[in-house]
ROLOTOR-8090 format. One line per 8 residues: number of its first residue (from 1); their letters; for each residue z, x, y of C-alpha. Coordinates in steps of 0.001 Angstrom, whole numbers, padded with zeros to 6 digits. Layout:
% residues N
NUM = A = Z/X/Y  ... $
% end
This chain:
% residues 690
1 = MQASLRRL = -058638/010745/036182  -058939/010339/040286  -057277/007229/040448  -054171/008309/037994  -053619/011041/039959  -053113/009371/043269  -050742/007209/041410  -048368/009923/040433 $
9 = TPVPLCAV = -046848/011284/044127  -045717/007571/045813  -046844/007643/049414  -043697/007594/051967  -043874/004746/054297  -046092/005577/057192  -047153/008784/055693  -050429/010476/055143 $
17 = QPCRSRAA = -050781/012125/051891  -051988/015327/052495  -055090/017547/050586  -053991/019656/048288  -055278/022664/046380  -057597/022731/043491  -054527/024475/041409  -052154/021741/042567 $
25 = LWSSALRF = -054461/019006/041405  -054536/021016/037916  -051072/020629/037949  -051162/017181/038458  -053409/016924/035670  -051860/018574/033314  -048058/016607/034273  -050153/013395/033624 $
33 = LSPSIRTL = -051735/014181/030535  -048207/015921/028932  -046012/013462/026557  -043001/013730/028793  -044808/011675/031618  -043355/008193/031833  -046185/005416/031880  -046020/001826/033285 $
41 = FSETGVWE = -046635/-001562/031154  -049400/-002989/033311  -051574/-000027/033088  -050951/001055/029243  -049671/-001471/027744  -046397/000333/026616  -042836/-001410/027680  -039879/001935/029421 $
49 = KDYRTETR = -037116/000492/027841  -034813/001706/030668  -035572/001155/034559  -035466/004264/035822  -036248/005754/039146  -039440/007174/038791  -040270/003938/036667  -039172/001786/039766 $
57 = RKVEEWWR = -041252/004083/041913  -044406/003641/039326  -043844/-000367/039574  -043957/-000711/043567  -046986/001317/043717  -048581/-000443/040817  -047917/-003709/042182  -047952/-003246/045976 $
65 = SRIMDQWR = -051829/-003632/047156  -052509/-005917/044325  -049287/-008234/045740  -050971/-007963/049104  -054355/-008886/047783  -053091/-011693/046277  -051940/-013078/049435  -054951/-012538/050982 $
73 = KDALNHSV = -057284/-014712/048657  -054794/-017489/048703  -054935/-017398/052511  -058005/-018285/051796  -057988/-020683/049665  -058052/-024431/052280  -057332/-026961/048999  -055185/-029579/050858 $
81 = RKKFYVLS = -051683/-028336/050647  -048770/-029415/052638  -048416/-026844/055298  -045435/-024682/055572  -045432/-022714/058950  -042722/-019278/058904  -042837/-017384/062310  -041306/-014169/062671 $
89 = MFPYPSGR = -040875/-012522/066289  -043147/-010160/067084  -041988/-006962/067586  -043005/-004537/070250  -045032/-001722/069451  -042434/001702/069567  -044540/003411/066985  -041698/003039/064438 $
97 = LHMGHVRV = -039494/000349/062858  -036037/000190/062499  -033734/-001374/059696  -033533/-004563/062160  -037372/-004812/061764  -037108/-004684/057932  -034655/-007563/057552  -036154/-009896/059834 $
105 = YTISDTIG = -039540/-009390/058453  -037869/-009035/054339  -036329/-012465/055976  -039543/-014264/056429  -041408/-012835/053264  -038802/-013958/051482  -039341/-017366/052416  -043340/-017133/052352 $
113 = HFQKMRGH = -043184/-016266/048800  -040562/-019541/047838  -042636/-021449/049732  -046208/-020813/048145  -044219/-021283/044380  -043109/-024272/045578  -047035/-025485/046369  -047258/-025134/050257 $
121 = QVLNPMGW = -050179/-023500/051967  -048222/-021044/053743  -048767/-019417/057058  -047414/-015712/057904  -049121/-014305/061027  -047910/-011024/062507  -048724/-009486/066255  -047475/-007112/068895 $
129 = DAFGLPAE = -045553/-008138/071670  -047426/-005719/073559  -047211/-006016/077511  -044642/-004663/079406  -043148/-001948/080891  -041421/000266/077877  -045491/000952/076750  -046307/002047/080501 $
137 = NAAIERGL = -043540/004136/080956  -043258/006150/077072  -047336/007073/078209  -046520/008024/081825  -043760/010216/081130  -046228/011946/077820  -049019/012120/080008  -050956/010009/078249 $
145 = DPEEWTKS = -053212/006090/078885  -050888/003548/078007  -053523/001953/076482  -054300/004437/073713  -050604/004957/073525  -050600/001091/072731  -053242/001113/070563  -051946/003865/068277 $
153 = NIESMREQ = -048027/002876/067981  -049487/-000348/066397  -051956/001349/064170  -048707/003302/063252  -046470/000029/062755  -049374/-001861/060853  -049393/000586/058074  -045200/000756/058227 $
161 = LDSLGLCF = -045228/-002878/057472  -048066/-002810/054767  -045994/000265/052976  -042921/-002235/052689  -045027/-004587/050786  -044656/-007416/053444  -047644/-010310/052664  -048560/-011078/056328 $
169 = NWDREITT = -051903/-013079/057643  -053861/-010189/059255  -056530/-011917/059624  -054325/-014018/062025  -053342/-010548/064106  -052724/-010523/068360  -052109/-008293/070843  -050557/-009603/073901 $
177 = CLPDYYKW = -052189/-007032/076102  -056029/-007596/075385  -057778/-009651/077179  -058735/-012169/074436  -054529/-013249/074803  -053676/-012488/078188  -056871/-014053/080261  -054782/-017820/077993 $
185 = TQYLFIKL = -051634/-017066/079612  -052935/-016276/082760  -054872/-019574/082023  -051270/-021380/081172  -049868/-020286/084714  -052771/-021587/086828  -052393/-024506/084687  -048439/-024333/085878 $
193 = FEAGLAYQ = -049813/-023789/089293  -051674/-026645/089398  -049056/-029132/088280  -046558/-027812/090957  -044320/-025866/088627  -045553/-022577/089824  -044717/-021128/093574  -043268/-018776/095782 $
201 = KEVGMQKS = -040051/-019290/097056  -039384/-020014/100565  -036199/-018496/102124  -034812/-019032/105717  -037033/-018143/108200  -039284/-015582/106010  -041572/-017010/103969  -042741/-016484/100709 $
209 = GAVVNWDP = -039862/-014568/100563  -036650/-014014/098112  -033773/-012023/097352  -034261/-010395/094282  -032199/-007856/091752  -034690/-004642/091738  -034580/-002081/088423  -035649/001195/090998 $
217 = VDQTVLAD = -036026/003452/087758  -038878/000765/086162  -039802/-000299/089367  -039610/-004399/088830  -037892/-007211/089271  -035677/-009032/087191  -033620/-012061/086665  -029634/-012755/086518 $
225 = EQVDESGR = -029949/-012940/082861  -032081/-009277/082491  -028594/-008004/084667  -025611/-006902/082191  -021823/-007180/083556  -021846/-004059/084983  -025113/-004480/087039  -027104/-002760/085430 $
233 = SWRSGALV = -030922/-003441/084757  -030788/-004683/080733  -034546/-001913/079877  -033373/001107/082082  -030024/000779/082184  -029683/001456/086837  -027891/000358/088930  -029407/-002871/090109 $
241 = EQKLLTQW = -030485/-003032/093891  -031112/-005984/096098  -034342/-006435/097926  -036418/-009478/099738  -039971/-009513/098201  -042464/-011960/098038  -041751/-013544/094827  -043385/-016413/091920 $
249 = FIKTTNYA = -040601/-019303/090526  -041143/-021286/087543  -039946/-024862/088439  -037862/-025066/085096  -035490/-027707/086000  -038156/-030649/085947  -037229/-030034/082478  -033299/-029711/082792 $
257 = KVRLVHKW = -033305/-033413/081295  -033519/-032454/077754  -031011/-029613/077832  -033631/-026510/078341  -031513/-024879/081173  -027703/-023543/080039  -026919/-021120/083520  -030641/-021210/084948 $
265 = ADISVCRR = -032082/-023137/087272  -035618/-021994/088368  -036483/-018936/086685  -038860/-015847/088686  -040789/-015261/085538  -043208/-013215/087588  -042017/-009591/088476  -043334/-007330/091229 $
273 = THLSHPIM = -044387/-003816/089371  -047622/-001597/089755  -049447/-002588/086823  -051575/-005590/085993  -053099/-004441/083008  -052364/-001559/080702  -053624/001094/082750  -051651/004083/085051 $
281 = RAALNACS = -050128/002676/087654  -052179/005206/090293  -055108/003040/089136  -053888/-000198/091458  -049175/-004284/084976  -055704/001776/094680  -056453/-000433/097488  -060043/-000767/096321 $
289 = WSECQCIC = -058875/-002985/093118  -057111/-005277/094944  -059283/-005905/097844  -062369/-008812/096371  -064711/-011260/097437  -063122/-015177/097007  -065439/-017568/095492  -065966/-018646/099332 $
297 = KGPARRET = -067681/-015442/099611  -064466/-014721/102381  -062499/-011725/101964  -060002/-012061/099508  -056805/-010046/097543  -056118/-009869/093976  -052845/-010586/092934  -051032/-007727/091961 $
305 = DTMDTFVD = -047598/-009369/090466  -047395/-008961/086721  -045714/-011947/084302  -042870/-010791/082203  -042980/-010331/078707  -041049/-013633/077875  -044382/-015279/079140  -046772/-013666/076612 $
313 = SAWYYFRY = -044209/-015083/073944  -043623/-018198/075358  -047251/-019397/073802  -048006/-017016/070875  -047049/-019325/068233  -049833/-021470/069500  -052344/-018495/069279  -051287/-017973/065975 $
321 = TDPHNRDR = -053352/-020799/064822  -056775/-020246/066072  -056661/-016760/067366  -060284/-016180/067426  -060788/-018951/069458  -063102/-017827/072878  -063384/-020789/074232  -059392/-022182/074824 $
329 = PFERQLVD = -056411/-020638/073895  -056112/-023028/071162  -057981/-026027/069336  -054992/-028974/069566  -056189/-030064/066062  -055152/-026591/064423  -051913/-026516/066541  -050703/-030062/065714 $
337 = HWLPVDVY = -051811/-029165/062051  -049089/-026000/061923  -046480/-027335/064124  -044070/-027173/064627  -042747/-024107/062808  -040872/-024879/059810  -038444/-021682/060113  -038398/-019692/062943 $
345 = VGGKEHAV = -036520/-015694/061835  -035767/-013492/064859  -032528/-011461/066062  -029767/-012764/068091  -029935/-010598/071208  -033470/-012016/071967  -033069/-015268/070960  -031593/-017570/074279 $
353 = MHLYYARF = -033760/-016021/076876  -037048/-016232/074488  -036045/-019705/073079  -035779/-020746/076972  -039448/-020005/077869  -040794/-020982/074414  -039532/-024343/074742  -039790/-024837/078177 $
361 = LCHFCKDQ = -044049/-024483/078081  -044689/-026349/074778  -042956/-029444/076926  -045341/-028305/079710  -048170/-027916/077084  -047332/-031760/075899  -047214/-033352/079057  -050765/-031536/079611 $
369 = GLVTHREP = -052339/-033534/076317  -052613/-029720/074902  -050447/-030372/072114  -048695/-032937/070169  -045228/-031719/069470  -042561/-031646/072396  -040432/-029272/070436  -041820/-025687/068954 $
377 = FSKLLVQG = -039394/-025091/066203  -037852/-027344/063445  -035322/-024825/062017  -034090/-021289/063951  -032474/-018971/061023  -030873/-016010/063908  -030160/-012998/061959  -027481/-010368/063060 $
385 = LIKGQTFK = -027437/-006707/063123  -028230/-003719/060704  -025327/-001704/061991  -024574/001558/061240  -021172/003712/060560  -020533/005704/063941  -018229/008686/064251  -016422/009113/068026 $
393 = LAGSGQYL = -014133/011871/069240  -010585/010603/069444  -009623/010152/072681  -013064/010995/075083  -015225/008694/072474  -018041/011204/072408  -020105/010342/069468  -020321/012736/066609 $
401 = KKEEIEFT = -023410/013952/063668  -021790/014158/060346  -022147/017523/060121  -019891/017535/063328  -017117/016274/060899  -014826/017485/058097  -014279/014553/055056  -012125/016522/052435 $
409 = GKGPVALS = -008865/015438/053857  -007475/012242/054265  -009215/011309/057246  -012360/012582/058944  -011536/015146/061283  -013870/017182/063960  -014692/020767/062922  -014216/021048/066888 $
417 = GGGVEVTF = -011001/019963/066547  -009486/016166/067459  -009312/012486/065254  -012049/011152/064687  -012352/007344/064936  -014963/005257/062691  -016572/002286/063560  -019679/000508/062991 $
425 = EKMSKSKH = -021931/-000271/066089  -025734/-000993/066710  -027660/001462/065471  -029392/004029/068009  -030187/007963/067831  -027292/008414/071446  -024782/007437/068565  -026148/009417/065676 $
433 = NGLDPQEV = -025773/006329/063054  -029690/005275/062643  -031453/004906/059334  -035195/005476/059569  -036690/002760/056947  -039008/005676/055337  -035999/007683/054062  -034188/004245/052938 $
441 = VQQYGVDT = -036954/003400/051090  -038226/006532/049652  -034426/007313/048018  -033715/003586/046922  -037248/001285/046930  -038396/-000982/049285  -036999/-003795/046242  -033527/-002804/046550 $
449 = VRLYILYA = -033468/-002426/050347  -034681/-005871/050750  -032620/-006843/047917  -029370/-005315/049381  -030674/-007023/052937  -030505/-010158/051457  -027294/-009654/049756  -025197/-008019/052000 $
457 = APPEQDIL = -024189/-010633/053969  -025621/-014277/055179  -028560/-013459/057513  -026848/-014474/060927  -024328/-012329/060059  -024079/-008504/060809  -024093/-005737/058050  -022384/-002927/058160 $
465 = WNVKTDAL = -024797/-000632/056045  -023030/001884/054139  -024286/003068/050604  -020480/003394/049505  -020386/-000873/048999  -020530/-002785/046373  -023642/-004587/047700  -025986/-001351/047146 $
473 = AGVLRWQS = -024497/-000101/043716  -024462/-003776/042492  -027605/-004399/043289  -029325/-001577/041965  -027604/-002258/038625  -028640/-006051/038590  -032295/-004729/038743  -031662/-002658/035781 $
481 = RLWQLVTK = -029711/-005385/034040  -032975/-007313/035123  -035039/-005144/032731  -032784/-004689/029692  -032702/-008618/029586  -037078/-008343/029003  -036664/-005270/026754  -033930/-007035/024316 $
489 = LRGARQLG = -036446/-009853/024078  -039804/-008297/023239  -037455/-005911/021109  -035840/-009052/018966  -039556/-010231/018988  -040605/-007490/017640  -038731/-007636/014202  -041949/-009653/012403 $
497 = DVPKPSLL = -039952/-013219/011585  -041666/-016024/013839  -038993/-017939/015874  -037629/-020791/014097  -035013/-022416/016461  -033953/-024374/012775  -031776/-021334/011760  -029929/-021485/014668 $
505 = KKKELGEV = -026324/-022300/012917  -023681/-024821/015533  -022124/-022011/017510  -025496/-020140/018263  -026233/-024238/019148  -023749/-024366/021476  -024724/-020840/023172  -028113/-022452/023648 $
513 = KKIWGNKN = -027119/-025543/025493  -024507/-022902/027742  -028031/-021087/028191  -029480/-024274/029107  -027155/-025982/031191  -026958/-022649/033548  -030272/-022122/034201  -030775/-025612/035484 $
521 = YAVQEVTA = -027083/-024578/037671  -029107/-021481/038972  -032277/-024012/039385  -030595/-026162/041375  -028209/-023726/043137  -030841/-021481/044243  -033590/-024157/045560  -030547/-025988/047967 $
529 = HFTKDFLF = -030278/-021729/049654  -033911/-021099/049748  -034067/-024597/051906  -031493/-025514/053571  -028837/-022912/054380  -030688/-020040/053415  -028096/-018426/052452  -029894/-015783/049906 $
537 = NAALSRLM = -026600/-013565/049321  -025614/-016598/047322  -028844/-017403/045578  -028654/-013906/044162  -025046/-014267/043695  -026213/-017404/041451  -028651/-015777/039596  -026388/-012667/038595 $
545 = GLTNTLSS = -024451/-015390/036753  -027452/-016340/035053  -027884/-013002/033913  -024740/-012232/032956  -025411/-015791/030345  -028358/-014294/029272  -026868/-010847/028912  -024746/-011910/026208 $
553 = ATARVLQH = -026345/-014189/023749  -026749/-013061/020328  -029609/-011573/019065  -030280/-014985/016792  -030421/-017010/020053  -032561/-014275/021759  -035191/-014222/018326  -035268/-018145/018034 $
561 = SVEFEEAL = -034582/-020280/020802  -036743/-021189/023522  -034409/-021951/025687  -033709/-018306/026024  -037620/-017406/027077  -037376/-020390/029556  -034024/-019224/031392  -035315/-015749/031534 $
569 = AALVIMTA = -038819/-016759/032741  -036849/-018650/035292  -034884/-016027/036183  -037704/-013821/036736  -039497/-016160/038650  -037080/-016840/041742  -035909/-012983/041752  -039730/-012912/042988 $
577 = PMAPHLAS = -039447/-013431/046448  -036423/-011105/047018  -037812/-008154/045056  -041842/-009188/044227  -042747/-005594/043036  -040263/-005699/040288  -040494/-009605/038978  -044553/-008901/038607 $
585 = ELWAGLCK = -043802/-005758/036500  -040744/-007706/034393  -043168/-010827/034227  -046413/-009108/032668  -043993/-007879/030293  -042388/-011177/029324  -045988/-013196/029157  -046922/-010164/026175 $
593 = VTNPQSPM = -043972/-010811/023842  -044652/-011443/020698  -044756/-015501/019169  -044104/-016632/022954  -042498/-020256/022424  -042081/-021460/025677  -045439/-022936/027760  -044381/-021334/031062 $
601 = LLQGGDVL = -045157/-018002/029206  -048951/-018808/028222  -049969/-020163/031079  -051046/-016943/032915  -051416/-015300/036546  -048827/-012719/037889  -045037/-013860/038572  -046061/-015227/042762 $
609 = QQPWPNVD = -049129/-017782/041080  -046767/-019089/039451  -044342/-022756/040015  -041009/-022822/041266  -039102/-023816/038551  -037836/-027489/038605  -034316/-028493/036860  -035042/-030821/034190 $
617 = PEYLEAPE = -034555/-034384/034415  -031933/-034728/032036  -029463/-032269/033241  -029306/-034659/036213  -028263/-037413/033916  -025267/-038184/034444  -023031/-037256/031334  -020138/-039535/030010 $
625 = FVELSVLI = -017994/-036716/029505  -017437/-033169/030790  -016597/-030215/029681  -013858/-028598/031365  -013097/-024659/031830  -008957/-023985/031992  -008320/-020736/033464  -004594/-019940/033967 $
633 = NNKPCGTV = -003644/-017389/036113  -007710/-016669/036836  -007491/-015711/033030  -009757/-018012/030654  -008365/-019745/027704  -010192/-022528/026678  -012208/-025748/027526  -011388/-029659/027036 $
641 = TIPLQVSK = -013725/-032540/027167  -012636/-034932/030005  -014288/-038402/030895  -016924/-037855/033932  -015267/-040594/036287  -011932/-038553/036533  -013230/-035566/037004  -012842/-034767/040457 $
649 = DPSRVQQL = -009388/-036739/040261  -006701/-033188/040421  -004114/-035092/039252  -005086/-036817/037066  -007277/-034152/035134  -004420/-031735/035655  -002485/-034706/033071  -005147/-034665/030314 $
657 = VMESPIGQ = -005184/-031000/029937  -001378/-031176/029921  -001499/-034163/027220  -004712/-031538/025629  -003679/-029318/022525  -004324/-026035/024981  -002360/-027877/027428  000964/-027883/024818 $
665 = KCLSERDI = 000121/-025049/023776  000020/-022488/027473  001121/-024611/029830  004182/-026955/028689  006798/-024670/029165  005781/-022809/031620  006312/-022980/035859  003143/-024345/036905 $
673 = KKAILSPR = 003195/-023446/041141  000043/-025168/041666  -003495/-025883/039830  -006719/-025780/041440  -009448/-028369/040856  -013138/-026506/041918  -014728/-029095/043551  -018412/-027892/042695 $
681 = TPLINFLV = -018118/-026624/038627  -016130/-028333/035628  -013044/-025739/035989  -009322/-025753/036750  -006920/-022882/037591  -003633/-023135/036928  -001220/-020334/038446  002088/-020175/036775 $
689 = NE = 005159/-017564/037494  005316/-014953/034763 $
% end
């Protein structure tokens, strides 16, 4: 009973459920025992007819931990499988996820599930870009120890990631501010120094000095690319000053021949700060700490310059392959097994400078004999921003909150008076256009948010978040339609008759053939989108098209055709990487259908353990004739069978259609403005004057 009570109240993102009184517990127990409380099929064996909000919450709560547990078990299975390394840029531990995080990790999680279903051994690791000034400044402002502040934020963000159902290889977690990581960053820097690639620059008569960009707020040196066009620091926003300081540089020009360099030459990657470890600055990234004894027994002074966080992230993809190695930064055999990264996912605002360092260091490690691969990443998937709707006072540009605006008229007007300019901009608190992932997930559910992110735009484009757009409403409707398909099949098979395909009549057999063709076309297209162009929005559109085909199937086709079963099974399997919780419940209901005909429903296991569907071989065999759909002004009016060898010839196809009965009846006396032959599907659309 205790476990059942816990399931009644879904725990929000990164929330701790408060202790409840005995009366509250008793009230929950009464609600649980009430016949009006809905049930979950995986838990009770009773199938809900509709996918309601409460059903969605139960589905996601039930499956979240089970999906992550299965991912962990599969990661321990070291059977001989082809590797697939999907890497997402690790976050700075601010303590709170934002919608940009949700987007990048949804994409990497989707790719990881897909590749595992394709039979790969998948590595999808996660860690923390935790060594830098932001954590120190935030902690000092609050009077806290930066190390404790950082650890607390990491724990909070890890819980948020788990609450989103994201399947990472947490056994490979790394944190760049811990000694077991940063000592190897120092090791690699020494390697650069020994190779003559790390040096202190001489300028004029002043030895080891250089004119540098100085941030007076963060008290740190900035590279040129960290100063914006107005001369301000990319991080603090302060006006940058020019100072003559002792400064370390890394000589990247040695690798200019491989087009690593864009507009930079030697990069100053060591920033002068007051810290070399995440402790309070006052402790000195004391004179007694910096003064020490050399290995020659003479007096020496510790180096107090610290390396930029870009150096930490220049090699973290190596460390993920061997995160617990105490003897070296990584074992070459393990790095060579996993690298190069198959798909690297990250935000476009961080990509250029980070990739510059990462590629440079990988080339250097190759020359040092530490790795085999010269290039670290095979494919880069750069994602756009999620922009929020912003309201600015016309003229002054002042950002307004929604509650400061009147929306009842033709256009928004400020309550204080004046027009309002509506735009979409990068989310931030100062612009009052941010979204808290916790609130969004609570309102719509994890799977809905995942599907919206994947459907609203291709990964590289920005998403203009607006709950009134068709994308959000569309994915909500589609989830309900998927649920209805399983409900319809279960209902048709409960009528008592054993399915008999021989009972299907000619018209129904034509319907079955169409279902079979659409299933294979969907498998072919969705697989291509997942492996080649990563157009998840196009993949979802194809799945929605297959859903439409299945939704229009007649009752006898549902009851007697194996093709409907297999198409629905393939649809649910292909949905799983994008909406794993919903697909897991759909699969459970599908596998328990009465009198299943397809072997796909008899093999057992959860949906994410199923093999990815393949195109039937006979579908790939080129037919001698194809059935061409004919549209007039975008409205279907019938089909014409034409020879395959002329199906791509617009003039020949148009001639054959005009000579057909449909052409004679519908087109012979009409003024044809244009005939458009689809390059991908057998379809021609005649645009005519009405």
